[in-house]
C-alpha beads as a LAMMPS data file, in Angstrom:
LAMMPS data file: protein, C-alpha beads

320 atoms
319 bonds

1 atom types
1 bond types

-500.0 500.0 xlo xhi
-500.0 500.0 ylo yhi
-500.0 500.0 zlo zhi

Masses

1 110.0

Atoms # bond

1 1 1 169.252 -181.836 -30.844
2 1 1 171.698 -178.881 -31.755
3 1 1 175.769 -180.152 -31.195
4 1 1 176.181 -177.659 -27.990
5 1 1 173.241 -179.390 -26.176
6 1 1 174.937 -182.742 -27.072
7 1 1 178.018 -181.723 -26.476
8 1 1 176.717 -180.445 -23.053
9 1 1 174.963 -183.450 -21.956
10 1 1 178.038 -185.548 -23.242
11 1 1 180.349 -183.677 -20.830
12 1 1 178.032 -184.027 -17.853
13 1 1 177.493 -187.858 -18.378
14 1 1 181.347 -188.129 -19.086
15 1 1 182.410 -185.919 -15.476
16 1 1 179.694 -186.769 -13.055
17 1 1 179.915 -190.836 -14.191
18 1 1 183.580 -190.756 -13.818
19 1 1 184.093 -188.649 -10.935
20 1 1 183.962 -192.426 -8.642
21 1 1 187.560 -193.230 -9.756
22 1 1 188.440 -189.442 -9.396
23 1 1 186.809 -189.812 -5.870
24 1 1 189.032 -192.775 -5.096
25 1 1 192.158 -191.193 -5.382
26 1 1 191.424 -188.252 -3.292
27 1 1 190.348 -190.988 -0.925
28 1 1 194.158 -191.801 -0.350
29 1 1 194.738 -188.855 1.247
30 1 1 191.622 -187.027 2.434
31 1 1 188.602 -188.394 4.505
32 1 1 184.488 -187.750 3.412
33 1 1 184.410 -184.395 5.001
34 1 1 188.143 -183.124 4.132
35 1 1 187.256 -184.261 0.460
36 1 1 183.461 -182.253 0.675
37 1 1 185.027 -179.358 1.964
38 1 1 188.426 -179.096 -0.379
39 1 1 186.196 -179.906 -3.588
40 1 1 183.796 -177.461 -3.016
41 1 1 186.369 -174.921 -1.999
42 1 1 188.201 -175.631 -5.132
43 1 1 185.320 -175.272 -7.294
44 1 1 183.995 -172.020 -5.482
45 1 1 187.154 -170.526 -6.136
46 1 1 187.387 -171.026 -9.791
47 1 1 183.820 -170.343 -10.803
48 1 1 184.366 -166.818 -9.061
49 1 1 187.557 -166.414 -11.313
50 1 1 185.323 -167.249 -14.126
51 1 1 182.482 -164.979 -13.301
52 1 1 184.860 -162.316 -12.860
53 1 1 186.406 -163.070 -16.210
54 1 1 182.978 -162.885 -17.733
55 1 1 182.469 -159.603 -16.110
56 1 1 179.056 -161.409 -14.268
57 1 1 178.358 -160.530 -10.604
58 1 1 176.891 -162.208 -7.972
59 1 1 173.072 -161.571 -7.693
60 1 1 171.398 -159.380 -4.788
61 1 1 168.462 -159.271 -2.920
62 1 1 167.549 -161.721 0.443
63 1 1 164.719 -163.170 -1.861
64 1 1 166.751 -164.458 -4.707
65 1 1 169.420 -165.850 -1.908
66 1 1 166.830 -167.667 0.090
67 1 1 166.270 -169.549 -3.009
68 1 1 169.637 -170.455 -3.577
69 1 1 170.082 -171.253 -0.665
70 1 1 167.431 -173.807 -0.552
71 1 1 168.304 -175.594 -3.726
72 1 1 171.655 -176.123 -1.969
73 1 1 170.191 -177.292 0.894
74 1 1 167.659 -179.776 -1.217
75 1 1 170.660 -181.201 -3.517
76 1 1 173.649 -181.140 -1.233
77 1 1 173.260 -180.497 2.843
78 1 1 169.863 -182.056 3.123
79 1 1 171.046 -185.883 1.743
80 1 1 173.947 -185.390 4.232
81 1 1 171.980 -184.479 6.977
82 1 1 169.614 -187.854 6.417
83 1 1 172.729 -189.670 6.069
84 1 1 174.045 -188.540 9.707
85 1 1 170.835 -188.841 11.521
86 1 1 169.946 -192.509 10.280
87 1 1 172.346 -195.085 11.669
88 1 1 171.758 -197.806 8.467
89 1 1 171.966 -195.480 5.786
90 1 1 175.394 -195.381 5.263
91 1 1 175.228 -199.132 5.028
92 1 1 172.434 -199.321 2.513
93 1 1 172.822 -201.936 -0.669
94 1 1 175.101 -199.972 -3.276
95 1 1 172.681 -201.464 -6.021
96 1 1 169.688 -199.631 -4.090
97 1 1 171.065 -196.360 -3.769
98 1 1 172.363 -196.150 -7.567
99 1 1 168.779 -197.146 -8.527
100 1 1 167.577 -194.113 -5.915
101 1 1 169.983 -192.004 -7.565
102 1 1 168.712 -192.705 -10.983
103 1 1 165.112 -192.401 -9.859
104 1 1 165.430 -188.549 -9.807
105 1 1 163.620 -187.786 -13.598
106 1 1 160.550 -189.870 -12.118
107 1 1 160.837 -187.567 -8.978
108 1 1 160.966 -184.621 -11.394
109 1 1 158.037 -185.567 -13.743
110 1 1 155.918 -186.892 -10.319
111 1 1 156.602 -183.045 -8.817
112 1 1 155.289 -181.556 -12.235
113 1 1 152.346 -183.703 -12.173
114 1 1 151.438 -182.824 -8.402
115 1 1 151.661 -179.322 -9.164
116 1 1 149.433 -179.775 -12.128
117 1 1 151.881 -178.741 -14.960
118 1 1 152.330 -181.859 -16.871
119 1 1 152.167 -179.527 -20.027
120 1 1 155.946 -179.270 -18.852
121 1 1 156.611 -182.727 -19.682
122 1 1 156.009 -184.047 -23.303
123 1 1 154.802 -187.492 -23.522
124 1 1 157.500 -188.458 -25.417
125 1 1 160.192 -187.427 -22.607
126 1 1 158.028 -189.194 -19.567
127 1 1 157.926 -192.418 -21.814
128 1 1 161.878 -192.451 -22.382
129 1 1 162.533 -191.228 -18.481
130 1 1 160.410 -194.481 -17.794
131 1 1 161.930 -196.546 -20.396
132 1 1 165.546 -195.525 -19.158
133 1 1 164.560 -196.290 -15.413
134 1 1 163.553 -199.779 -16.590
135 1 1 167.076 -200.331 -18.130
136 1 1 168.531 -198.845 -14.687
137 1 1 166.701 -201.743 -12.915
138 1 1 168.447 -204.263 -15.302
139 1 1 171.574 -202.746 -14.735
140 1 1 171.645 -202.927 -11.235
141 1 1 168.961 -205.954 -10.539
142 1 1 168.891 -204.622 -6.635
143 1 1 165.820 -207.328 -6.217
144 1 1 167.514 -208.351 -3.152
145 1 1 167.466 -205.288 -1.246
146 1 1 165.928 -204.116 1.855
147 1 1 163.325 -201.871 0.570
148 1 1 161.223 -201.171 3.463
149 1 1 164.327 -199.633 5.430
150 1 1 165.360 -196.691 6.918
151 1 1 167.932 -196.583 4.396
152 1 1 166.050 -197.094 1.408
153 1 1 163.933 -194.232 2.743
154 1 1 166.848 -191.744 3.271
155 1 1 167.528 -192.246 -0.397
156 1 1 164.109 -191.847 -1.551
157 1 1 164.095 -188.519 0.208
158 1 1 167.260 -187.284 -0.878
159 1 1 165.881 -188.106 -4.924
160 1 1 162.834 -186.426 -4.552
161 1 1 165.032 -183.433 -2.881
162 1 1 167.033 -183.531 -5.689
163 1 1 164.365 -183.121 -8.148
164 1 1 162.571 -180.469 -6.328
165 1 1 166.304 -178.396 -6.220
166 1 1 166.007 -178.748 -10.172
167 1 1 162.949 -177.448 -10.437
168 1 1 163.680 -174.343 -8.273
169 1 1 166.905 -173.763 -10.828
170 1 1 164.720 -174.230 -13.588
171 1 1 162.490 -171.201 -12.167
172 1 1 165.211 -169.093 -11.583
173 1 1 166.786 -169.387 -14.418
174 1 1 163.366 -168.426 -16.261
175 1 1 162.184 -165.622 -17.704
176 1 1 161.234 -162.553 -15.608
177 1 1 157.642 -161.960 -17.602
178 1 1 157.250 -165.985 -16.243
179 1 1 158.000 -165.455 -12.192
180 1 1 162.022 -166.209 -12.755
181 1 1 165.194 -164.371 -12.270
182 1 1 166.643 -164.862 -15.527
183 1 1 169.795 -165.951 -13.876
184 1 1 172.725 -167.284 -16.155
185 1 1 174.237 -171.250 -15.834
186 1 1 177.036 -169.452 -14.642
187 1 1 175.843 -167.187 -11.844
188 1 1 173.757 -170.138 -11.021
189 1 1 176.695 -172.665 -10.838
190 1 1 178.708 -170.197 -8.876
191 1 1 176.699 -169.440 -5.957
192 1 1 175.944 -172.846 -5.390
193 1 1 179.589 -173.321 -5.175
194 1 1 179.716 -170.468 -2.739
195 1 1 176.981 -171.621 -0.797
196 1 1 178.398 -175.018 -0.898
197 1 1 181.297 -173.797 0.758
198 1 1 179.671 -172.908 3.793
199 1 1 177.549 -176.098 4.070
200 1 1 180.961 -177.976 3.862
201 1 1 182.719 -175.879 6.320
202 1 1 179.406 -176.538 8.866
203 1 1 180.054 -180.800 8.201
204 1 1 183.958 -180.153 8.734
205 1 1 183.696 -180.965 12.828
206 1 1 181.564 -184.237 11.822
207 1 1 184.796 -185.951 11.051
208 1 1 186.951 -183.316 9.413
209 1 1 189.378 -183.186 12.334
210 1 1 189.879 -186.046 12.850
211 1 1 192.877 -186.980 10.964
212 1 1 195.625 -184.680 8.889
213 1 1 194.605 -184.559 4.887
214 1 1 197.666 -186.054 3.011
215 1 1 198.442 -183.975 -0.457
216 1 1 199.726 -185.547 -3.207
217 1 1 199.919 -184.658 -6.894
218 1 1 197.807 -187.387 -7.356
219 1 1 195.395 -186.155 -5.014
220 1 1 195.643 -181.912 -5.671
221 1 1 195.217 -183.075 -9.199
222 1 1 192.396 -185.428 -8.558
223 1 1 190.749 -182.475 -6.739
224 1 1 191.238 -180.012 -9.075
225 1 1 189.652 -182.122 -11.388
226 1 1 186.617 -183.004 -9.402
227 1 1 186.646 -179.160 -8.119
228 1 1 187.029 -177.315 -11.540
229 1 1 185.122 -179.681 -13.777
230 1 1 182.603 -181.696 -11.644
231 1 1 181.420 -178.986 -8.806
232 1 1 182.190 -176.323 -10.969
233 1 1 181.859 -176.095 -15.567
234 1 1 180.259 -179.460 -15.797
235 1 1 177.182 -178.177 -12.882
236 1 1 177.030 -174.710 -15.238
237 1 1 176.667 -176.892 -17.930
238 1 1 173.893 -178.801 -16.314
239 1 1 172.410 -175.871 -15.525
240 1 1 172.364 -174.800 -18.755
241 1 1 170.933 -177.732 -20.111
242 1 1 167.499 -177.128 -17.488
243 1 1 167.681 -173.667 -18.596
244 1 1 167.635 -174.409 -22.499
245 1 1 165.554 -178.182 -22.328
246 1 1 163.476 -177.836 -19.575
247 1 1 164.286 -179.945 -15.842
248 1 1 162.524 -183.136 -16.907
249 1 1 164.363 -183.539 -20.261
250 1 1 168.091 -182.487 -18.710
251 1 1 167.630 -185.086 -15.638
252 1 1 167.663 -187.540 -18.059
253 1 1 171.878 -186.763 -18.227
254 1 1 171.409 -189.061 -15.181
255 1 1 170.441 -192.217 -16.752
256 1 1 173.726 -191.946 -18.797
257 1 1 175.989 -191.530 -15.398
258 1 1 175.658 -195.150 -14.664
259 1 1 176.634 -196.187 -18.179
260 1 1 179.645 -194.090 -18.304
261 1 1 180.628 -195.848 -14.678
262 1 1 179.763 -199.233 -15.942
263 1 1 182.317 -198.820 -18.899
264 1 1 185.043 -197.044 -17.300
265 1 1 185.066 -200.268 -14.707
266 1 1 185.407 -202.450 -17.709
267 1 1 188.301 -200.181 -19.389
268 1 1 190.198 -199.211 -15.613
269 1 1 189.429 -201.942 -13.547
270 1 1 189.208 -204.728 -15.713
271 1 1 185.492 -205.473 -14.760
272 1 1 183.790 -208.081 -16.824
273 1 1 180.101 -207.116 -18.550
274 1 1 177.513 -209.985 -18.001
275 1 1 174.563 -210.260 -20.486
276 1 1 171.968 -208.594 -18.304
277 1 1 174.237 -205.534 -17.778
278 1 1 174.928 -204.992 -21.583
279 1 1 170.907 -205.261 -21.406
280 1 1 170.847 -202.788 -19.539
281 1 1 172.728 -200.169 -20.830
282 1 1 170.900 -200.898 -24.247
283 1 1 167.826 -200.006 -22.591
284 1 1 168.879 -196.995 -20.732
285 1 1 170.301 -195.894 -24.192
286 1 1 167.401 -196.371 -26.154
287 1 1 165.228 -194.801 -23.312
288 1 1 167.884 -191.251 -23.252
289 1 1 167.289 -191.619 -27.490
290 1 1 163.577 -191.290 -26.606
291 1 1 163.657 -188.446 -24.594
292 1 1 166.275 -186.423 -27.193
293 1 1 164.205 -186.818 -30.234
294 1 1 163.569 -183.720 -32.061
295 1 1 160.269 -182.157 -30.830
296 1 1 157.844 -181.673 -33.910
297 1 1 158.167 -177.953 -35.654
298 1 1 155.734 -175.310 -33.948
299 1 1 152.583 -174.254 -36.781
300 1 1 153.700 -171.389 -38.512
301 1 1 152.832 -168.068 -36.050
302 1 1 153.163 -170.078 -33.087
303 1 1 156.777 -169.793 -31.051
304 1 1 157.977 -170.578 -27.603
305 1 1 157.994 -167.113 -26.495
306 1 1 154.652 -166.730 -27.821
307 1 1 153.577 -169.821 -25.509
308 1 1 155.033 -168.167 -22.330
309 1 1 152.940 -164.562 -23.241
310 1 1 150.099 -166.747 -22.678
311 1 1 147.886 -166.809 -19.005
312 1 1 148.049 -170.368 -18.588
313 1 1 152.192 -170.460 -19.049
314 1 1 152.462 -167.943 -16.110
315 1 1 150.617 -169.954 -13.619
316 1 1 152.959 -170.920 -10.725
317 1 1 153.805 -174.103 -9.847
318 1 1 153.173 -175.630 -6.627
319 1 1 156.625 -176.463 -6.250
320 1 1 158.184 -174.021 -7.210

Bonds

1 1 1 2
2 1 2 3
3 1 3 4
4 1 4 5
5 1 5 6
6 1 6 7
7 1 7 8
8 1 8 9
9 1 9 10
10 1 10 11
11 1 11 12
12 1 12 13
13 1 13 14
14 1 14 15
15 1 15 16
16 1 16 17
17 1 17 18
18 1 18 19
19 1 19 20
20 1 20 21
21 1 21 22
22 1 22 23
23 1 23 24
24 1 24 25
25 1 25 26
26 1 26 27
27 1 27 28
28 1 28 29
29 1 29 30
30 1 30 31
31 1 31 32
32 1 32 33
33 1 33 34
34 1 34 35
35 1 35 36
36 1 36 37
37 1 37 38
38 1 38 39
39 1 39 40
40 1 40 41
41 1 41 42
42 1 42 43
43 1 43 44
44 1 44 45
45 1 45 46
46 1 46 47
47 1 47 48
48 1 48 49
49 1 49 50
50 1 50 51
51 1 51 52
52 1 52 53
53 1 53 54
54 1 54 55
55 1 55 56
56 1 56 57
57 1 57 58
58 1 58 59
59 1 59 60
60 1 60 61
61 1 61 62
62 1 62 63
63 1 63 64
64 1 64 65
65 1 65 66
66 1 66 67
67 1 67 68
68 1 68 69
69 1 69 70
70 1 70 71
71 1 71 72
72 1 72 73
73 1 73 74
74 1 74 75
75 1 75 76
76 1 76 77
77 1 77 78
78 1 78 79
79 1 79 80
80 1 80 81
81 1 81 82
82 1 82 83
83 1 83 84
84 1 84 85
85 1 85 86
86 1 86 87
87 1 87 88
88 1 88 89
89 1 89 90
90 1 90 91
91 1 91 92
92 1 92 93
93 1 93 94
94 1 94 95
95 1 95 96
96 1 96 97
97 1 97 98
98 1 98 99
99 1 99 100
100 1 100 101
101 1 101 102
102 1 102 103
103 1 103 104
104 1 104 105
105 1 105 106
106 1 106 107
107 1 107 108
108 1 108 109
109 1 109 110
110 1 110 111
111 1 111 112
112 1 112 113
113 1 113 114
114 1 114 115
115 1 115 116
116 1 116 117
117 1 117 118
118 1 118 119
119 1 119 120
120 1 120 121
121 1 121 122
122 1 122 123
123 1 123 124
124 1 124 125
125 1 125 126
126 1 126 127
127 1 127 128
128 1 128 129
129 1 129 130
130 1 130 131
131 1 131 132
132 1 132 133
133 1 133 134
134 1 134 135
135 1 135 136
136 1 136 137
137 1 137 138
138 1 138 139
139 1 139 140
140 1 140 141
141 1 141 142
142 1 142 143
143 1 143 144
144 1 144 145
145 1 145 146
146 1 146 147
147 1 147 148
148 1 148 149
149 1 149 150
150 1 150 151
151 1 151 152
152 1 152 153
153 1 153 154
154 1 154 155
155 1 155 156
156 1 156 157
157 1 157 158
158 1 158 159
159 1 159 160
160 1 160 161
161 1 161 162
162 1 162 163
163 1 163 164
164 1 164 165
165 1 165 166
166 1 166 167
167 1 167 168
168 1 168 169
169 1 169 170
170 1 170 171
171 1 171 172
172 1 172 173
173 1 173 174
174 1 174 175
175 1 175 176
176 1 176 177
177 1 177 178
178 1 178 179
179 1 179 180
180 1 180 181
181 1 181 182
182 1 182 183
183 1 183 184
184 1 184 185
185 1 185 186
186 1 186 187
187 1 187 188
188 1 188 189
189 1 189 190
190 1 190 191
191 1 191 192
192 1 192 193
193 1 193 194
194 1 194 195
195 1 195 196
196 1 196 197
197 1 197 198
198 1 198 199
199 1 199 200
200 1 200 201
201 1 201 202
202 1 202 203
203 1 203 204
204 1 204 205
205 1 205 206
206 1 206 207
207 1 207 208
208 1 208 209
209 1 209 210
210 1 210 211
211 1 211 212
212 1 212 213
213 1 213 214
214 1 214 215
215 1 215 216
216 1 216 217
217 1 217 218
218 1 218 219
219 1 219 220
220 1 220 221
221 1 221 222
222 1 222 223
223 1 223 224
224 1 224 225
225 1 225 226
226 1 226 227
227 1 227 228
228 1 228 229
229 1 229 230
230 1 230 231
231 1 231 232
232 1 232 233
233 1 233 234
234 1 234 235
235 1 235 236
236 1 236 237
237 1 237 238
238 1 238 239
239 1 239 240
240 1 240 241
241 1 241 242
242 1 242 243
243 1 243 244
244 1 244 245
245 1 245 246
246 1 246 247
247 1 247 248
248 1 248 249
249 1 249 250
250 1 250 251
251 1 251 252
252 1 252 253
253 1 253 254
254 1 254 255
255 1 255 256
256 1 256 257
257 1 257 258
258 1 258 259
259 1 259 260
260 1 260 261
261 1 261 262
262 1 262 263
263 1 263 264
264 1 264 265
265 1 265 266
266 1 266 267
267 1 267 268
268 1 268 269
269 1 269 270
270 1 270 271
271 1 271 272
272 1 272 273
273 1 273 274
274 1 274 275
275 1 275 276
276 1 276 277
277 1 277 278
278 1 278 279
279 1 279 280
280 1 280 281
281 1 281 282
282 1 282 283
283 1 283 284
284 1 284 285
285 1 285 286
286 1 286 287
287 1 287 288
288 1 288 289
289 1 289 290
290 1 290 291
291 1 291 292
292 1 292 293
293 1 293 294
294 1 294 295
295 1 295 296
296 1 296 297
297 1 297 298
298 1 298 299
299 1 299 300
300 1 300 301
301 1 301 302
302 1 302 303
303 1 303 304
304 1 304 305
305 1 305 306
306 1 306 307
307 1 307 308
308 1 308 309
309 1 309 310
310 1 310 311
311 1 311 312
312 1 312 313
313 1 313 314
314 1 314 315
315 1 315 316
316 1 316 317
317 1 317 318
318 1 318 319
319 1 319 320
């Protein structure tokens, strides 16, 4: 694994895994709807500035924007909408929710198989994702959760939606000769932040005006971290991973998130680890190592660009 790829993987895992602690600070002065709006607004402004400095511009054309809106809907708006429609979704078991969040990589694999594109998921990567998910189950041990409930159904639907959005991201950033748009990770991350402002604005009447937001230095600092880093730059790193490695392999970073979160609780909240949790994190790390082992070198005269030129590589996937 190249250093730049490893650095992006570590950045995404660290930032997303530590979000919980920053969000706790923000909730000291803002409610959920207000937090969602201000976080995405900060991220959008920052990314538009970076886009301008990089002398890149937002895409043009109704078709590409329709795809971008669909990605934003699947990854951000749909989960919120489902929670609002299902009364007991908010009260779903926290461990069960964590397991569903970590099931996204497996959902990516299943969607690829459903689209008859198993070639996009190397066997080693698939095996590593299965091992990593087993580690998540050991870490959270959600055996007593109500799996046959509306809350479970909502979280399962959200996991599938997020997996689908990742495949759409992969498609947009793909080569034009393969049906993609060759969109850069910076442009993709910026457009998602801009569209996110619209989704968050639509959701503001749902509690956003119930109380007056209070801003302190710590809350503003946490908002800047969550907006500029989490919503903007780190999301760009995640998109970069998807473009370089494919959605299945890149999605494995979601297994590192609970590891970072758990270790953060140990360091910042004096949480005491049990044997089961240590074992679960060890299994997760083993799965991640398996997914990210270097692939075999292609035979002489056969490159990835040559592979993409074959008719089979150009066949569209049903999930795209």
